[in-house]
DRENFIPA-645994 format. One record per residue: y negated, x, z of N, C-alpha, C in turn. Coordinates in steps of 0.2 Angstrom, whole numbers, plus 5000, padded with zeros to 4 digits. Each point is the difference from the previous one (the first is absolute). Layout:
DRENFIPA-645994
YXZYXZYXZ
...
//
This chain:
DRENFIPA-645994
497450834787500049934996500649965001
500049945002500749975000500149964994
500649984999500249974994499649934998
499749965003499649945000499450044996
499650045003499450034998500250034993
500650044998500050024994500149944995
500449955002500049954995499449964998
499650005006499349974998499750044995
499950075001499750044995500350004993
500749995000500349994994499849944996
499949945004499949944997499250014997
499650035004499350014997500050044995
500550054999499950054994500249964994
500549955001500249974994499549964997
499649975004499449964998499650044997
499850065002499550044998500350034993
500650015000500450034994499949954994
499949935002500149954994499349994998
499450015004499450024998499850054995
500350065002499850054997500550004993
500549995000500549984994499649954995
499749955002499749954996499450034997
499650055004499550034996500250054995
500550035002500250064996500249964993
500449955001500349974994499549964996
499549985003499449964996499550054997
500150065001499650054997500350024993
499749984995500350014993499850074998
499750055004499850074998500750044996
499950034996500550054997499750075000
500550054999499850065002499350024995
499650035003499350024997499549955001
500149945002499549955002499750035005
499349975000499650005007500349985006
500449964999500249965006500750035002
500350054996500750035001500050035008
499650045001500050035007500149955005
499649945000500049955005500649965000
500349994994500749975001500550065002
499950064999500450055004499950015008
499549985001499849995007500349945003
500149954998500449945002500850025000
500150034995500750025000500350045006
499550055002500150055005500049965007
499549965001500149955006500649975000
500249974995500649974999500750045003
499950064997500650065003499850015006
499550005003499850025007500449945005
499949944997500249955003500850005000
500350024996500650014999500350065005
499650055001500150065005500049975007
499549965001500049975007500749965001
500149964996500649965001500650045001
500150054996500550045001500050045007
499450015002500050045007500149955006
499749954999500049965006500649955001
500349994994500749955001500550035004
500149955005500550025006500650034997
500350045004500650044998499850074997
500550034997499850074998499750004993
499650044999499650024994500550004995
500049974994500550014995499750064995
500350065000499650054997500050004993
500449964997499949994992499449964999
499949955004499449964999499450055002
500050035006499450045001499950064995
500550014997499950064995499649974994
500249944997499849974996499249975000
499949985007499349995002499650054999
500250075003499650064999499950024993
500550004997499950014992499549964997
500049945001499549954997499350025002
499950025006499450005004499750074996
500450045001499750074998499950004992
500449974997499950004992499349974999
499949935004499449974998499350045003
500250035006499450045003499850054996
500550034996499850064997499449994994
499849954998499649984995499350015004
499949985007499549995004499850085003
500650045001499950075002500450054996
499750014994500350044995500150075002
499650035004500150075002500550015005
500249945004500650005004500650014997
500149994994500650004996500649975004
499849945001500649955004500649984996
499850004994500649974996500550065000
499950075001500450055001500549995006
499749975005500350005007500549954999
500049964995500549955000500750024998
500050054996500650044998500450025007
499750025004500450015006500349945004
499749954998500549945004500549994998
500250014994500849994997500350074999
499850065002500450055000500750005004
499949975005500750005004500549944999
500049964995500349954997500650034996
//
């Protein structure tokens, strides 16, 4: 994939990010509400877009940014896959710091 293609995907990702983030911010759900998981799904999508941006941005991948992206995704996904114990996996992300 060339630089121009990457930049086009990044541009599209920011447009999608804006839509997802607006949906998240407009959802008034609080922990325990029926809509809470829907709000968390939007936050997970938001974090996935940040991971896409980190991965496809021209140049070297910034390891700190990648680590933070993965931490957010694993933490949020943990509530959807409780038996996978994804939150525990986040501890290893910061072991080497």
